[in-house]
C-alpha positions as CSV (number, residue, x, y, z in Angstrom):
1,M,-118.3,-90.6,49.8
2,R,-117.2,-87.3,51.2
3,V,-120.2,-84.9,51.2
4,L,-119.9,-81.2,51.9
5,F,-123.1,-79.4,52.9
6,T,-123.2,-75.6,52.6
7,A,-125.8,-73.2,54.2
8,L,-126.3,-69.6,55.1
9,P,-125.9,-69.2,58.9
10,I,-129.7,-68.9,59.5
11,R,-131.2,-71.4,61.9
12,S,-134.3,-72.1,59.8
13,H,-132.1,-72.8,56.8
14,V,-130.1,-75.3,58.7
15,V,-131.7,-77.1,61.7
16,P,-135.1,-78.3,60.5
17,A,-134.1,-80.2,57.3
18,L,-130.4,-79.8,56.4
19,V,-129.1,-81.3,59.7
20,P,-131.4,-84.3,59.5
21,A,-130.4,-84.9,55.9
22,A,-126.7,-84.7,56.6
23,L,-127.0,-87.0,59.7
24,A,-128.9,-89.5,57.6
25,L,-126.0,-89.6,55.1
26,Q,-123.6,-89.9,58.0
27,R,-125.5,-92.9,59.4
28,A,-125.4,-94.4,55.9
29,G,-121.6,-94.4,56.0
30,H,-120.7,-91.2,54.2
31,R,-118.3,-88.7,55.6
32,V,-120.3,-85.5,56.1
33,V,-119.5,-81.9,57.1
34,L,-121.3,-78.6,57.0
35,A,-119.7,-75.3,56.0
36,T,-121.5,-72.2,57.3
37,G,-121.0,-69.1,59.3
38,P,-120.4,-69.0,63.1
39,A,-124.0,-68.0,64.0
40,V,-125.3,-71.5,63.9
41,A,-122.1,-73.5,64.4
42,D,-122.4,-74.3,68.1
43,E,-126.0,-75.6,67.8
44,V,-125.2,-77.7,64.7
45,S,-122.2,-79.2,66.5
46,R,-124.4,-80.1,69.5
47,L,-126.7,-82.0,67.1
48,G,-123.8,-84.2,66.1
49,L,-122.9,-82.7,62.7
50,P,-119.2,-81.6,62.1
51,V,-118.9,-78.0,61.1
52,L,-116.3,-76.1,59.0
53,V,-116.8,-72.5,60.3
54,L,-116.4,-69.7,57.8
55,P,-115.7,-66.9,60.2
56,D,-116.4,-63.9,57.9
57,V,-119.8,-65.0,56.7
58,P,-122.4,-62.6,58.2
59,S,-125.2,-63.7,60.4
60,P,-128.9,-62.6,60.1
61,G,-128.3,-60.1,62.9
62,D,-125.7,-58.3,60.8
63,M,-128.3,-57.6,58.1
64,S,-131.5,-57.2,60.1
65,A,-133.8,-54.3,59.3
66,M,-133.8,-52.8,62.8
67,G,-136.7,-50.4,63.5
68,W,-139.1,-52.2,61.2
69,R,-142.9,-51.8,61.7
70,P,-144.4,-54.2,59.1
71,E,-148.0,-53.4,60.2
72,V,-147.3,-49.8,59.0
73,T,-144.8,-50.1,56.2
74,G,-145.6,-53.5,54.8
75,Q,-143.3,-56.2,53.5
76,L,-139.6,-55.9,53.2
77,P,-137.9,-56.0,49.8
78,L,-136.5,-59.3,48.7
79,P,-133.1,-59.9,50.4
80,L,-130.3,-60.4,47.8
81,F,-128.7,-63.7,48.7
82,V,-126.7,-63.4,45.5
83,G,-124.0,-60.8,45.7
84,A,-124.2,-59.8,49.3
85,F,-123.5,-63.3,50.4
86,T,-122.3,-65.4,47.6
87,G,-119.0,-63.9,46.6
88,G,-117.6,-63.8,50.1
89,F,-119.1,-67.2,50.9
90,A,-117.6,-68.8,47.8
91,D,-114.1,-67.3,48.5
92,A,-114.1,-68.6,52.1
93,L,-115.6,-72.0,51.1
94,L,-113.1,-72.6,48.2
95,H,-110.2,-72.6,50.6
96,V,-111.7,-75.1,53.0
97,A,-113.2,-77.2,50.3
98,R,-109.9,-77.7,48.5
99,A,-108.4,-78.9,51.8
100,W,-111.4,-81.2,52.6
101,Q,-111.7,-82.6,49.0
102,P,-115.4,-83.4,48.8
103,D,-116.8,-85.8,46.2
104,L,-120.2,-84.0,46.3
105,I,-121.4,-80.6,47.5
106,V,-125.0,-80.2,48.7
107,R,-126.2,-76.7,49.2
108,E,-129.4,-75.3,50.6
109,N,-131.0,-73.4,47.7
110,N,-130.4,-69.9,49.1
111,E,-126.7,-70.5,49.3
112,Y,-125.0,-70.2,45.9
113,G,-121.3,-70.3,46.9
114,G,-121.5,-74.1,47.1
115,Q,-122.5,-74.2,43.5
116,L,-119.7,-71.9,42.4
117,V,-117.1,-73.9,44.4
118,A,-118.4,-77.2,43.0
119,E,-118.0,-75.9,39.5
120,A,-114.5,-74.6,40.3
121,L,-113.4,-78.0,41.8
122,G,-115.2,-80.0,39.1
123,V,-117.4,-82.0,41.5
124,P,-121.1,-82.5,41.3
125,H,-123.5,-80.6,43.4
126,G,-127.1,-81.1,44.7
127,V,-129.7,-78.9,46.2
128,L,-131.7,-79.2,49.4
129,D,-134.8,-77.2,48.5
130,I,-135.6,-75.4,51.7
131,A,-137.3,-72.4,50.0
132,P,-138.4,-73.5,46.5
133,L,-140.5,-70.5,45.7
134,L,-137.7,-68.0,46.4
135,T,-135.3,-68.7,43.6
136,P,-137.6,-67.5,40.8
137,L,-137.9,-64.1,42.6
138,I,-134.2,-63.3,42.3
139,P,-133.7,-61.0,39.3
140,D,-131.1,-61.9,36.8
141,L,-129.9,-64.9,38.9
142,A,-127.9,-66.5,36.1
143,A,-126.2,-63.3,35.1
144,Q,-125.2,-62.6,38.8
145,L,-123.7,-66.1,39.1
146,D,-121.9,-65.7,35.8
147,V,-120.1,-62.7,37.1
148,L,-118.8,-64.7,40.1
149,R,-118.1,-68.1,38.7
150,S,-114.7,-69.4,37.6
151,G,-115.8,-72.8,36.3
152,A,-118.3,-73.9,33.7
153,A,-121.9,-73.6,34.8
154,S,-123.5,-76.8,35.8
155,A,-126.9,-78.1,36.8
156,P,-127.5,-79.9,40.1
157,V,-127.5,-83.7,39.9
158,F,-130.5,-83.7,42.2
159,T,-132.9,-81.4,44.0
160,A,-134.4,-82.7,47.2
161,G,-137.8,-81.2,47.8
162,L,-139.3,-81.4,51.2
163,L,-143.0,-81.3,50.4
164,P,-145.1,-83.2,47.8
165,E,-144.7,-82.4,44.1
166,R,-148.0,-80.5,44.0
167,W,-146.6,-77.8,46.2
168,Y,-144.4,-76.9,43.3
169,P,-145.9,-74.9,40.4
170,P,-145.4,-76.9,37.2
171,E,-142.7,-74.6,35.9
172,L,-140.5,-75.4,38.9
173,R,-140.7,-79.2,38.6
174,T,-137.7,-80.9,36.9
175,P,-136.6,-84.5,36.2
176,A,-133.9,-84.0,38.8
177,H,-136.4,-83.5,41.6
178,H,-136.9,-86.0,44.3
179,Y,-139.4,-85.5,47.1
180,F,-139.0,-86.5,50.8
181,R,-140.8,-86.0,54.1
182,V,-139.0,-84.5,57.1
183,G,-140.3,-85.3,60.6
184,V,-144.1,-85.4,60.7
185,P,-145.9,-84.6,64.0
186,P,-148.8,-86.7,65.0
187,A,-152.3,-85.4,64.2
188,G,-154.2,-84.2,67.3
189,G,-156.9,-81.7,68.3
190,S,-159.1,-80.9,71.3
191,D,-162.6,-79.7,72.2
192,V,-161.4,-76.1,72.4
193,P,-159.5,-75.0,69.3
194,L,-155.8,-74.3,69.9
195,V,-154.1,-71.7,67.7
196,L,-150.3,-71.2,67.5
197,A,-148.9,-67.9,66.3
198,S,-145.3,-67.5,65.5
199,F,-143.5,-65.2,63.1
200,G,-140.2,-67.0,63.0
201,S,-136.8,-67.0,64.7
202,N,-135.4,-63.9,63.0
203,V,-138.4,-61.4,63.1
204,H,-138.2,-60.4,66.7
205,A,-134.7,-58.9,66.3
206,M,-136.0,-57.0,63.2
207,L,-139.1,-55.4,64.8
208,A,-139.0,-51.8,66.2
209,T,-139.9,-51.6,69.8
210,S,-142.9,-49.5,68.6
211,S,-144.1,-52.2,66.3
212,R,-147.6,-53.5,67.1
213,L,-147.5,-56.7,65.1
214,L,-147.3,-59.0,68.1
215,H,-149.8,-56.9,70.1
216,I,-152.3,-57.1,67.3
217,T,-151.8,-60.9,67.1
218,V,-152.3,-61.4,70.9
219,E,-155.4,-59.1,70.9
220,A,-156.9,-60.9,67.9
221,L,-156.5,-64.3,69.4
222,G,-157.7,-63.2,72.8
223,S,-161.0,-62.0,71.3
224,L,-161.8,-65.5,69.9
225,P,-163.2,-68.6,71.7
226,V,-159.9,-70.4,71.4
227,R,-156.8,-71.2,73.4
228,A,-153.7,-69.7,71.9
229,V,-150.0,-69.7,72.2
230,V,-148.1,-66.7,70.8
231,V,-144.3,-66.6,70.5
232,V,-143.3,-63.0,71.5
233,G,-139.6,-63.4,72.3
234,D,-138.7,-61.8,75.6
235,V,-141.8,-62.4,77.7
236,A,-140.4,-60.5,80.7
237,S,-140.3,-57.2,78.8
238,W,-143.7,-57.7,77.1
239,D,-145.8,-54.6,77.5
240,G,-148.8,-55.6,75.5
241,P,-152.2,-57.3,76.2
242,R,-152.3,-60.5,78.3
243,P,-155.7,-62.2,77.7
244,S,-156.3,-65.1,80.0
245,T,-156.8,-67.5,77.0
246,V,-153.5,-66.6,75.4
247,E,-150.1,-68.0,76.6
248,L,-147.1,-65.9,75.8
249,V,-143.9,-67.7,75.3
250,A,-140.3,-66.9,74.3
251,T,-139.9,-70.0,72.1
252,V,-141.9,-73.1,71.4
253,P,-141.3,-76.7,70.2
254,Q,-143.2,-75.8,67.1
255,Q,-143.3,-79.1,65.2
256,E,-144.4,-81.0,68.3
257,L,-147.1,-78.5,69.2
258,L,-148.6,-78.1,65.7
259,G,-150.0,-81.6,65.8
260,A,-152.5,-80.4,68.5
261,C,-153.4,-77.1,66.8
262,S,-156.5,-76.2,64.7
263,V,-154.8,-73.2,63.0
264,F,-151.3,-71.8,62.6
265,V,-150.8,-68.1,62.3
266,T,-147.5,-67.6,60.6
267,H,-145.3,-65.3,58.5
268,A,-145.3,-68.2,55.9
269,G,-141.7,-69.0,56.1
270,Y,-141.1,-72.3,54.3
271,S,-140.1,-74.4,57.3
272,G,-143.2,-73.3,59.3
273,V,-145.6,-73.9,56.4
274,R,-144.0,-77.3,55.8
275,E,-144.4,-78.3,59.4
276,S,-148.0,-77.0,59.6
277,L,-149.1,-78.8,56.5
278,S,-147.2,-82.0,57.5
279,A,-149.4,-81.9,60.7
280,G,-152.6,-81.4,58.7
281,V,-153.1,-77.9,60.1
282,P,-154.4,-75.1,57.9
283,V,-152.6,-71.7,57.9
284,V,-153.4,-68.0,58.3
285,A,-150.4,-66.5,56.5
286,V,-149.2,-62.9,57.2
287,P,-146.2,-62.8,54.9
288,L,-143.4,-60.3,55.7
289,F,-140.4,-60.8,53.3
290,A,-138.4,-63.2,51.0
291,D,-140.3,-66.2,49.8
292,Q,-143.1,-65.7,52.3
293,P,-145.5,-63.9,49.9
294,P,-145.3,-66.7,47.2
295,N,-145.6,-69.3,50.0
296,A,-148.7,-67.5,51.2
297,D,-150.1,-67.4,47.7
298,R,-149.5,-71.1,47.3
299,V,-151.3,-71.9,50.5
300,A,-154.3,-69.9,49.3
301,E,-154.2,-71.4,45.8
302,L,-154.2,-75.0,47.2
303,G,-157.0,-74.2,49.6
304,L,-154.8,-74.8,52.6
305,G,-155.5,-71.5,54.4
306,V,-155.9,-67.8,53.8
307,Q,-153.5,-64.8,53.4
308,V,-153.7,-61.5,55.3
309,E,-151.9,-58.3,54.2
310,V,-149.6,-57.1,57.0
311,A,-149.7,-53.4,56.0
312,G,-152.6,-51.9,57.9
313,L,-153.2,-55.1,59.8
314,T,-155.8,-54.8,62.6
315,A,-156.8,-57.2,65.4
316,E,-160.2,-57.4,63.9
317,A,-158.9,-58.4,60.4
318,L,-156.7,-61.1,61.8
319,A,-159.4,-62.4,64.1
320,A,-161.7,-62.6,61.1
321,A,-159.2,-64.6,59.1
322,V,-158.6,-67.1,61.9
323,S,-162.4,-67.4,62.4
324,R,-162.8,-68.1,58.7
325,V,-160.3,-70.9,58.7
326,L,-161.7,-72.4,61.9
327,A,-165.2,-72.4,60.5
328,G,-164.3,-73.5,57.0
329,K,-164.2,-77.3,56.9
330,S,-162.7,-77.2,53.5
331,F,-159.4,-75.8,54.9
332,R,-159.0,-78.6,57.4
333,C,-159.9,-81.2,54.8
334,A,-157.4,-79.8,52.3
335,A,-154.7,-79.7,55.0
336,T,-155.5,-83.3,56.1
337,D,-155.3,-84.5,52.5
338,F,-152.0,-82.7,52.1
339,R,-150.7,-84.3,55.2
340,Q,-151.5,-87.7,53.7
341,D,-149.5,-86.8,50.6
342,V,-146.6,-85.9,52.9
343,L,-146.9,-89.3,54.7
344,D,-146.8,-91.0,51.3
345,L,-143.3,-89.6,50.6
346,P,-140.1,-91.5,51.4
347,P,-138.3,-90.3,54.5
348,L,-135.5,-87.8,54.2
349,S,-133.1,-90.6,55.1
350,A,-133.8,-92.0,51.6
351,L,-131.7,-89.2,50.2
352,A,-128.8,-91.6,50.7
353,E,-130.2,-93.7,47.9
354,V,-130.3,-90.7,45.5
355,I,-126.6,-89.8,45.9
């Protein structure tokens, strides 16, 4: 079978789950390719997945909210993936898809051009659900797609979830859902708690140089009896506090490190939350935009951590939240139970059996 994957050119939308899913289908004997923008094409190619580059699809840097101070102004409005992206993506994709002639199109759920092209070509489409709580937030989604589509509307033949069913509120569960586990880090721990803090791969470019979000985070963790690793981007230009118990890094092998952590301080992007809960590590969520607020809500609802409001954030408030999760055995127990639910799922390679 010829399977065309589609994704917005955002690393967290592509590398953690879509690439492993596509490579699993490739190993199962299917011919697989990813259509996306140039921002992630080189990395995806290095990982062994063929890429059809759509040159005019914008990258996250083209849309970043430069000068943002979330600790002052609060969360960003929801980005409109429909409209700003979808029409242009679908136009570019239709040309290459007609030439490539897929039997199936699989899109990550923030990318709707793949659905429109599947409908135009009369082929089935599936969904890799990398941000399941985002779709309900998009106003008038069906109406926006109706304006853009040239074929009859169609439902996905499958939706591949990447966390256990109980992560999904009941209204989002459908008979087409199948649930899989992505790579699961080994559980670990140490005598001195280790806390990892990271606000994702896109946030650093969006923050104003005057933003204190990362300074607040470092100060908060430096005040606690823990060891901490904080992802700050360019370490050489860091002008904030440098507590002896806090290691400042530009990047981190997040999934591998999480297994040794006691708490994860995060913006609550879906990939980070998934990796943390798969490791059995509770979360302190500081949501910033997109699906992060509902992800943080879900973490709190399931007892897997706590949520902290970014507007007006102080080091004292963040330190108190981390201390609460460290001291509350219920959070660790809930995260450990959730990890077991993840381990009980079939591996993502089993997606080949669904299609």
